[in-house]
VMD Tcl script that draws the C-alpha trace (Angstrom):
set ca {
  {112.86 90.26 72.36}
  {110.18 92.21 74.20}
  {106.52 91.35 74.34}
  {105.58 93.95 71.75}
  {108.19 92.64 69.33}
  {106.80 89.12 69.72}
  {103.31 90.50 69.03}
  {104.61 92.24 65.90}
  {106.27 89.00 64.77}
  {103.01 87.11 65.28}
  {101.00 89.73 63.41}
  {103.51 89.71 60.54}
  {103.43 85.90 60.35}
  {99.62 85.92 60.34}
  {99.60 88.50 57.56}
  {102.09 86.43 55.54}
  {99.94 83.31 55.94}
  {96.83 85.27 54.92}
  {98.59 86.58 51.81}
  {99.80 83.06 50.94}
  {96.31 81.60 51.32}
  {94.88 84.47 49.28}
  {97.42 83.88 46.53}
  {96.51 80.18 46.43}
  {92.84 81.05 46.27}
  {93.48 83.52 43.47}
  {95.42 80.90 41.54}
  {92.68 78.32 41.95}
  {89.80 80.59 41.13}
  {91.63 82.27 38.27}
  {90.26 85.68 37.37}
  {87.01 85.22 39.29}
  {88.44 86.90 42.42}
  {89.02 90.31 40.85}
  {87.51 89.80 37.41}
  {88.99 89.70 33.92}
  {89.44 93.48 33.94}
  {92.43 93.08 36.28}
  {94.62 91.41 33.67}
  {93.47 93.80 30.96}
  {94.41 96.80 33.09}
  {97.81 95.33 33.88}
  {98.60 94.85 30.20}
  {97.27 98.30 29.27}
  {99.34 100.00 31.98}
  {102.46 98.07 31.00}
  {102.10 99.08 27.34}
  {102.12 102.76 28.27}
  {105.74 102.50 29.38}
  {105.31 104.76 32.41}
  {106.42 102.32 35.08}
  {110.07 101.94 33.91}
  {110.45 105.73 33.74}
  {108.95 106.18 37.21}
  {111.19 103.44 38.59}
  {114.28 105.02 37.08}
  {113.26 108.44 38.42}
  {112.63 107.11 41.94}
  {115.90 105.16 42.06}
  {117.83 108.15 40.72}
  {116.37 110.46 43.37}
  {117.11 107.96 46.13}
  {120.71 107.55 44.98}
  {121.11 111.32 44.93}
  {119.63 111.47 48.42}
  {122.05 108.76 49.57}
  {125.00 110.73 48.21}
  {123.77 114.00 49.71}
  {123.26 112.38 53.11}
  {126.74 110.91 52.91}
  {128.27 114.31 52.17}
  {126.43 115.88 55.07}
  {127.33 113.21 57.63}
  {130.95 112.73 56.54}
  {131.77 116.35 55.79}
  {135.47 117.07 55.86}
  {136.51 113.44 55.43}
  {137.86 111.64 52.43}
  {135.30 110.34 49.97}
  {137.40 107.42 48.78}
  {135.40 104.72 50.53}
  {132.00 104.31 52.07}
  {133.11 102.83 55.35}
  {136.86 103.46 55.48}
  {138.03 105.87 58.13}
  {134.62 106.34 59.68}
  {133.67 105.42 63.24}
  {130.96 102.87 63.89}
  {128.68 105.35 65.63}
  {129.07 107.82 62.75}
  {128.28 105.10 60.19}
  {125.22 104.03 62.17}
  {124.06 107.64 62.44}
  {124.43 108.00 58.67}
  {122.43 104.82 58.06}
  {119.66 106.02 60.37}
  {119.55 109.45 58.70}
  {119.28 107.91 55.25}
  {116.61 105.47 56.43}
  {114.50 108.39 57.65}
  {114.98 110.24 54.36}
  {114.19 107.07 52.42}
  {110.91 106.43 54.25}
  {109.84 110.07 53.86}
  {110.67 110.07 50.14}
  {108.82 106.79 49.67}
  {105.70 108.09 51.39}
  {105.86 111.32 49.37}
  {106.08 109.27 46.17}
  {102.97 107.31 47.20}
  {101.02 110.50 47.92}
  {102.00 112.01 44.56}
  {101.66 108.93 42.33}
  {98.70 107.02 43.76}
  {95.93 109.62 43.17}
  {97.02 110.21 39.56}
  {97.25 106.48 38.78}
  {94.25 105.08 40.69}
  {92.03 108.13 40.28}
  {92.28 107.84 36.50}
  {90.87 104.30 36.45}
  {87.27 105.47 35.99}
  {87.80 109.05 34.81}
  {89.79 107.84 31.79}
  {86.83 105.68 30.77}
  {84.57 108.73 31.12}
  {86.83 110.97 29.04}
  {87.21 108.32 26.33}
  {83.48 107.59 26.30}
  {83.94 103.88 27.09}
  {82.42 103.78 30.58}
  {78.97 103.06 29.14}
  {80.36 99.93 27.48}
  {81.60 98.68 30.85}
  {78.26 99.47 32.45}
  {76.37 97.58 29.75}
  {78.67 94.54 29.90}
  {78.17 91.37 31.94}
  {80.80 92.50 34.45}
  {79.50 93.14 37.94}
  {80.20 96.33 39.87}
  {82.65 94.46 42.07}
  {84.59 93.13 39.07}
  {84.81 96.57 37.48}
  {85.97 98.37 40.61}
  {88.19 95.70 42.16}
  {89.77 94.76 38.84}
  {90.85 98.32 38.11}
  {91.74 99.04 41.72}
  {93.97 95.96 42.14}
  {95.74 96.57 38.82}
  {96.48 100.21 39.63}
  {97.76 99.29 43.11}
  {100.03 96.66 41.56}
  {101.39 99.40 39.28}
  {102.16 101.66 42.27}
  {103.68 98.77 44.22}
  {105.97 97.91 41.33}
  {107.29 101.47 41.32}
  {107.94 101.49 45.08}
  {109.74 98.15 45.14}
  {112.42 99.62 42.88}
  {113.81 101.47 45.91}
  {114.52 98.32 47.94}
  {118.03 97.76 46.44}
  {118.95 101.33 47.36}
  {117.80 100.74 50.92}
  {119.88 97.54 51.00}
  {123.02 99.67 50.54}
  {122.59 101.01 54.07}
  {123.30 97.52 55.44}
  {126.96 98.25 54.72}
  {126.94 100.75 57.57}
  {124.77 98.94 60.10}
  {122.56 100.60 62.67}
  {119.31 100.06 60.71}
  {116.49 98.70 62.84}
  {114.48 96.12 60.89}
  {111.36 96.95 62.93}
  {111.49 100.59 61.84}
  {111.79 99.44 58.23}
  {108.82 97.10 58.67}
  {106.71 99.81 60.31}
  {107.66 102.33 57.61}
  {106.68 99.96 54.82}
  {103.43 99.16 56.63}
  {102.50 102.84 56.79}
  {103.42 103.29 53.12}
  {101.43 100.25 51.96}
  {98.33 101.15 53.99}
  {98.56 104.71 52.70}
  {98.63 103.47 49.10}
  {95.52 101.35 49.71}
  {93.47 103.97 51.56}
  {94.50 106.88 49.35}
  {93.90 104.75 46.27}
  {90.42 103.80 47.48}
  {89.53 107.44 48.12}
  {90.94 108.47 44.72}
  {88.94 105.71 43.02}
  {85.73 106.86 44.69}
  {86.38 110.47 43.74}
  {86.98 109.30 40.16}
  {83.55 107.67 40.23}
  {81.66 110.69 41.53}
  {83.62 113.38 39.62}
  {83.65 113.91 35.86}
  {87.37 114.45 35.25}
  {90.61 113.36 36.86}
  {91.50 117.00 37.36}
  {88.53 117.59 39.66}
  {89.20 114.32 41.50}
  {92.86 115.26 42.10}
  {91.83 118.63 43.54}
  {89.63 116.89 46.11}
  {92.17 114.18 46.95}
  {95.11 116.52 47.45}
  {92.98 119.02 49.39}
  {91.81 116.32 51.81}
  {95.39 115.01 52.12}
  {96.70 118.48 52.98}
  {93.91 118.97 55.51}
  {94.60 115.64 57.23}
  {98.32 116.40 57.26}
  {97.77 119.78 58.88}
  {95.43 118.26 61.48}
  {97.78 115.40 62.27}
  {100.81 117.70 62.48}
  {99.09 120.15 64.82}
  {97.97 117.35 67.16}
  {100.98 115.08 66.56}
  {101.88 114.85 70.26}
  {99.08 112.30 70.70}
  {99.84 108.97 68.97}
  {96.21 108.19 68.13}
  {95.57 111.62 66.60}
  {98.87 111.59 64.70}
  {97.77 108.32 63.10}
  {94.97 110.06 61.19}
  {97.44 111.37 58.61}
  {100.19 109.36 56.84}
  {102.88 112.10 57.03}
  {102.16 112.85 60.68}
  {102.11 109.14 61.60}
  {105.46 108.55 59.91}
  {106.90 111.76 61.33}
  {105.80 110.83 64.85}
  {107.44 107.42 64.44}
  {110.74 108.95 63.28}
  {111.20 111.93 65.61}
  {109.22 111.20 68.80}
  {111.40 110.28 71.78}
  {109.17 107.30 72.64}
  {109.03 106.08 69.02}
  {111.22 103.04 69.71}
  {110.20 99.50 68.69}
  {110.63 98.37 72.30}
  {108.02 100.91 73.50}
  {104.27 100.15 73.31}
  {103.44 103.58 71.87}
  {105.44 102.75 68.72}
  {103.14 99.85 67.86}
  {100.05 101.71 69.07}
  {100.77 104.41 66.50}
  {101.23 101.87 63.68}
  {98.22 99.80 64.78}
  {95.81 102.75 65.05}
  {96.99 104.06 61.67}
  {96.47 100.66 60.03}
  {93.01 100.27 61.58}
  {91.76 103.75 60.65}
  {93.04 103.75 57.08}
  {92.06 100.12 56.53}
  {88.47 100.94 57.50}
  {88.58 104.01 55.24}
  {89.82 101.87 52.32}
  {86.99 99.36 52.79}
  {84.40 102.16 53.07}
  {85.47 104.06 49.94}
  {85.84 100.86 47.93}
  {82.30 99.84 48.88}
  {81.01 103.31 47.93}
  {82.77 103.07 44.55}
  {81.25 99.64 43.93}
  {77.79 100.98 44.76}
  {78.09 104.11 42.59}
  {79.96 102.89 39.51}
  {76.76 102.12 37.57}
  {74.57 104.88 38.96}
  {73.97 108.06 36.97}
  {75.73 111.24 38.01}
  {73.57 113.76 39.87}
  {72.28 116.52 37.68}
  {71.90 120.14 38.61}
  {68.35 121.21 39.40}
  {66.56 123.15 36.71}
  {65.27 126.64 37.32}
  {61.46 126.58 37.36}
  {60.08 128.41 34.34}
  {56.58 129.92 34.39}
  {54.82 128.84 31.23}
  {52.27 130.97 29.46}
  {48.78 129.55 28.93}
  {48.22 127.63 25.75}
  {46.79 129.66 22.89}
  {43.70 128.80 20.94}
  {43.84 126.19 18.19}
  {42.45 128.68 15.69}
  {45.94 130.13 15.09}
  {47.92 129.18 12.07}
  {50.55 126.46 12.49}
  {53.41 128.89 11.98}
  {52.01 131.16 14.72}
  {51.65 128.42 17.32}
  {53.30 129.06 20.66}
  {56.68 127.37 21.29}
  {57.39 126.86 25.02}
  {60.69 128.28 26.27}
  {63.62 125.94 26.87}
  {64.33 125.40 30.59}
  {67.43 127.18 31.74}
  {70.07 125.39 33.78}
  {71.06 127.22 36.93}
  {74.74 128.19 36.95}
  {77.01 128.01 39.95}
  {78.47 131.43 39.12}
  {77.29 134.73 37.65}
  {78.30 135.60 34.11}
  {78.41 139.39 33.59}
  {77.59 141.11 30.37}
  {80.22 141.42 27.69}
  {80.29 145.21 27.58}
  {83.56 146.63 26.27}
  {85.70 143.68 27.39}
  {87.75 141.58 25.02}
  {85.49 138.72 23.84}
  {88.32 136.16 23.94}
  {89.37 137.13 27.48}
  {85.71 137.18 28.57}
  {85.19 133.69 27.19}
  {88.36 132.30 28.78}
  {87.60 133.92 32.10}
  {84.08 132.64 32.59}
  {83.72 129.53 30.43}
  {87.11 127.81 29.82}
  {89.44 126.06 32.21}
  {87.34 126.66 35.31}
  {88.19 124.57 38.39}
  {84.65 123.49 39.17}
  {85.74 121.32 42.10}
  {87.55 124.20 43.79}
  {85.21 127.07 42.92}
  {82.02 125.73 44.39}
  {80.58 123.14 46.71}
  {81.98 121.76 49.93}
  {85.63 122.12 48.92}
  {85.26 125.84 48.29}
  {83.48 126.30 51.62}
  {86.17 124.34 53.46}
  {88.86 126.44 51.77}
  {87.16 129.68 52.78}
  {86.74 128.40 56.34}
  {90.40 127.38 56.53}
  {91.55 130.77 55.24}
  {89.30 132.50 57.75}
  {90.72 130.45 60.63}
  {94.29 131.09 59.48}
  {93.57 134.83 59.13}
  {92.04 134.95 62.60}
  {95.04 133.17 64.14}
  {97.50 135.46 62.35}
  {95.52 138.49 63.46}
  {95.57 137.39 67.10}
  {99.31 136.65 66.95}
  {99.92 140.05 65.34}
  {97.82 141.84 67.96}
  {99.55 140.33 70.99}
  {103.01 140.66 69.44}
  {102.39 144.31 68.57}
  {101.13 144.91 72.11}
  {104.36 143.51 73.51}
  {106.41 145.73 71.20}
  {104.48 148.81 72.31}
  {104.95 147.94 76.00}
  {108.70 147.69 75.36}
  {108.72 151.13 73.78}
  {109.39 149.85 70.25}
  {107.62 150.41 66.95}
  {105.24 147.67 65.78}
  {107.31 146.95 62.67}
  {109.09 144.10 64.41}
  {105.74 142.41 65.05}
  {104.62 142.82 61.44}
  {107.66 141.14 59.90}
  {107.03 137.45 60.78}
  {103.33 137.69 59.92}
  {104.15 139.38 56.61}
  {106.71 136.71 55.78}
  {104.26 133.92 56.47}
  {101.37 135.57 54.59}
  {103.32 136.62 51.48}
  {105.26 133.35 51.18}
  {102.18 131.16 51.61}
  {100.03 133.28 49.30}
  {102.68 133.32 46.55}
  {103.08 129.55 46.69}
  {99.32 128.92 46.55}
  {98.74 131.52 43.83}
  {101.51 130.05 41.69}
  {99.94 126.61 41.95}
  {96.44 127.94 41.22}
  {97.53 129.97 38.18}
  {99.54 127.10 36.74}
  {96.78 124.52 37.22}
  {94.23 126.86 35.67}
  {96.49 127.61 32.69}
  {97.46 123.95 32.18}
  {93.91 123.10 31.18}
  {93.24 126.07 28.90}
  {94.39 124.66 25.54}
  {94.39 120.94 26.35}
  {90.76 120.99 27.40}
  {89.79 122.71 24.15}
  {91.62 119.93 22.33}
  {89.81 117.25 24.35}
  {86.40 118.80 23.73}
  {87.26 119.26 20.02}
  {86.49 122.96 20.13}
  {90.01 124.04 19.22}
  {89.25 123.97 15.48}
  {86.42 126.42 16.12}
  {88.87 128.83 17.74}
  {91.26 128.45 14.81}
  {88.48 129.53 12.46}
  {88.16 132.93 14.18}
  {89.68 135.91 12.33}
  {92.39 136.40 14.96}
  {95.98 135.25 15.23}
  {97.14 132.27 17.23}
  {99.18 134.52 19.52}
  {96.02 136.51 20.33}
  {94.29 133.30 21.42}
  {97.18 132.39 23.69}
  {97.29 135.91 25.12}
  {93.66 135.62 26.19}
  {94.34 132.25 27.80}
  {97.36 133.72 29.61}
  {95.48 136.78 30.93}
  {92.37 134.89 32.06}
  {94.01 133.14 35.09}
  {95.41 136.45 36.31}
  {91.97 138.08 36.14}
  {90.48 135.02 37.81}
  {92.83 135.44 40.81}
  {93.01 139.23 40.77}
  {91.50 139.73 44.23}
  {94.01 137.34 45.81}
  {96.82 139.08 43.95}
  {95.64 142.49 45.13}
  {95.32 141.22 48.72}
  {98.90 139.90 48.69}
  {100.17 143.20 47.28}
  {98.26 145.19 49.91}
  {99.78 143.09 52.73}
  {103.28 143.78 51.42}
  {102.68 147.51 50.93}
  {101.15 147.93 54.39}
  {104.10 146.12 55.95}
  {106.46 148.39 54.00}
  {104.72 151.59 55.09}
  {104.55 150.53 58.75}
  {108.22 149.57 58.86}
  {107.79 145.81 58.99}
  {109.85 145.25 55.83}
  {112.93 147.07 54.61}
  {112.53 148.75 51.17}
  {115.40 146.73 49.70}
  {113.82 143.51 50.93}
  {110.46 144.59 49.55}
  {112.00 145.28 46.13}
  {113.82 141.93 46.08}
  {110.65 140.09 47.09}
  {108.58 141.93 44.46}
  {110.99 140.76 41.75}
  {110.69 137.17 42.97}
  {106.89 137.25 43.25}
  {106.30 138.81 39.83}
  {108.84 136.53 38.14}
  {107.47 133.38 39.79}
  {103.80 134.09 39.04}
  {104.61 134.93 35.42}
  {106.70 131.76 35.15}
  {104.06 129.43 36.62}
  {101.31 130.89 34.46}
  {103.41 130.58 31.30}
  {104.66 127.11 32.24}
  {101.09 125.87 32.62}
  {100.15 127.38 29.26}
  {103.21 125.87 27.55}
  {102.43 122.41 28.96}
  {98.80 122.79 27.91}
  {99.89 123.47 24.34}
  {102.26 120.50 24.28}
  {100.21 117.87 26.15}
  {97.22 116.02 24.75}
  {95.13 116.08 27.93}
  {94.63 118.60 30.71}
  {95.35 115.97 33.35}
  {98.77 115.18 31.94}
  {99.62 118.89 31.70}
  {98.53 119.42 35.32}
  {100.59 116.51 36.63}
  {103.67 117.65 34.71}
  {103.21 121.16 36.07}
  {103.06 119.94 39.67}
  {106.19 117.85 39.14}
  {108.07 120.86 37.71}
  {107.02 123.11 40.60}
  {108.01 120.58 43.26}
  {111.35 120.04 41.52}
  {112.04 123.79 41.51}
  {111.14 124.03 45.20}
  {113.03 120.97 46.43}
  {115.92 120.90 43.92}
  {117.96 123.73 45.51}
  {117.49 122.19 48.95}
  {118.91 118.90 47.68}
  {121.74 120.60 45.76}
  {122.87 122.72 48.72}
  {124.82 119.88 50.46}
  {126.61 119.15 47.18}
  {127.88 122.72 47.05}
  {128.66 122.56 50.77}
  {131.19 119.81 50.01}
  {133.01 122.28 47.74}
  {132.59 125.44 49.81}
  {130.90 126.65 52.97}
  {128.56 129.13 51.27}
  {125.26 127.36 50.59}
  {122.90 130.30 51.19}
  {123.14 131.41 47.57}
  {121.97 127.96 46.45}
  {119.10 127.85 48.95}
  {117.85 131.24 47.70}
  {116.85 129.65 44.38}
  {114.13 127.71 46.23}
  {111.09 130.00 46.17}
  {109.87 129.48 49.79}
  {113.37 130.00 51.20}
  {114.07 132.97 48.93}
  {110.83 134.75 49.80}
  {111.21 134.14 53.52}
  {114.76 135.45 53.58}
  {114.05 138.33 51.22}
  {111.51 140.02 53.51}
  {114.08 141.18 56.06}
  {113.20 143.86 58.59}
  {114.80 147.18 59.52}
  {116.23 145.63 62.68}
  {118.10 142.98 60.66}
  {119.38 145.69 58.33}
  {120.63 147.87 61.20}
  {122.25 144.95 63.02}
  {124.03 143.94 59.80}
  {122.35 140.53 59.90}
  {121.37 140.62 56.21}
  {123.28 138.18 54.01}
  {123.75 140.03 50.76}
  {124.92 137.02 48.70}
  {121.65 135.35 49.61}
  {119.62 138.42 48.59}
  {121.53 138.75 45.31}
  {120.86 135.10 44.50}
  {117.15 135.57 45.31}
  {116.89 138.54 42.94}
  {118.79 136.57 40.30}
  {116.31 133.72 40.73}
  {113.36 136.09 40.21}
  {114.95 137.50 37.06}
  {115.63 133.95 35.88}
  {111.97 133.06 36.34}
  {110.98 136.10 34.27}
  {113.41 135.17 31.48}
  {112.16 131.58 31.59}
  {108.59 132.84 31.26}
  {109.55 134.77 28.13}
  {111.28 131.77 26.57}
  {108.36 129.48 27.36}
  {105.95 132.01 25.84}
  {107.88 132.06 22.57}
  {108.03 128.27 22.51}
  {104.29 128.00 23.18}
  {103.43 130.47 20.41}
  {105.64 128.67 17.89}
  {104.16 125.29 18.71}
  {100.63 126.65 18.68}
  {101.23 128.20 15.28}
  {102.19 124.80 13.84}
  {99.22 122.93 15.29}
  {96.65 121.79 12.74}
  {98.70 122.89 9.72}
}
mol new
graphics top color blue
foreach p $ca { graphics top sphere $p radius 0.5 }
foreach p [lrange $ca 0 end-1] q [lrange $ca 1 end] { graphics top cylinder $p $q radius 0.2 }
display resetview
């Protein structure tokens, strides 16, 4: 064993001893270490029945991934046995490939599950109106925060440990380095703690879990982008969990015998451990403090009138007006229901104002500037070669349209998922039912409002596509196929969010279900493609049903059309996927209307 491996063994032994001593202390002191709220949260989470379903889902996905990896590595061989007829190097390569996929899937599960579970520890108390009872109890701030935090982390850890038996199956093939497994689990565990601490703090400072999730996922995406761009440096790659794990799996020097391997893991553990301690301390300090209120607009009062006036003529001072973060135009000739839904219902307050909105605008500006510079220099090279600039427009158009469609689909669905459920939570849905309009008219207004809310982004995406079409960057057939996909997908995501909002009791649950559905539709065809590859060689038609892949391949250029490089089965499958999304939107609309008609009757 090398020196670094002996250091890792010593650090692991010290950590095990510390955990053992901590467990003994917890047993001796009883509930005084984390407070009585820890055991209450464990029982409450267990009674919900979510952990067995999440465990079954995770194990099922890992088994499917194991089978898909097997088909890809042993393509063309008999599937009668796992190890029969396979060479040792091929078996070891398969075990290493599945280990990488396992660690990536595990980290992705932590990033998706932890904010929703831990972030709801305080926001659920706020939504149920029971946080004031905790504040007025004899529990200290540390007992409230640490009790809920430890219980929610135990819930997440119980879900992740369900994948250990699946990982044990790879021991049949050999070639799995135990140090890589240990480092992968260390990154996953530290990520759960740091991301959970940040989610808990955001749950303390934000009013709803929906706003907290927007902040948590936005910061996670930003850190991932930063770590991926600067991933060549081990210390910088350690700032983000996906980039730290990716550097460990694909970097040539990411070998347990090399010092840089343990430097990456050590820096990641140090940075995220300090972040976990910081955000936990902030949550402890803020859990009993009042939320900051918006400043009131100063109102100029008129001088007091004389006392000789009659009582009924006495002056009543005006009520101070609260300053809004957005302008509300006059009603005019607009539909009152659409006007109300557009400006007052389902707004994403965390994403439409404040620091997050400014960071989003700055990020979009930087991305636009980079794309503009790339387009300028690429077009200049095309002109110097005596070619038309359409070839330079194609990659930029693909990137812009694909990214914009994905983000717009998520935004529309998240906005629509809180339209009906939030009315139900605020108990204002009965007031809408008392209006002299049909239930379908109410749902129509809630379906149109997200589209009007994102109309400028929709128009900008359409303008980019049309300009690329007119300048020869996109072939007309590719433009038509992409238009079918974009329209079908946006209609589907908007209707899916509305349907989930009608069926779910809370807006948070509808939002989480929507994100799960979208990720499944994006990743499902990519996972199913190797299964079809075992039957036949044509997998492009299956990949086209994944929206990012379908959009990217659909925007083919004139050069690809002339050189006969266009795969028409792929394009046909992409158009079929867009039509399927449109049909699914119609079916979901009918189901939402029927269920909404039965509500309250």
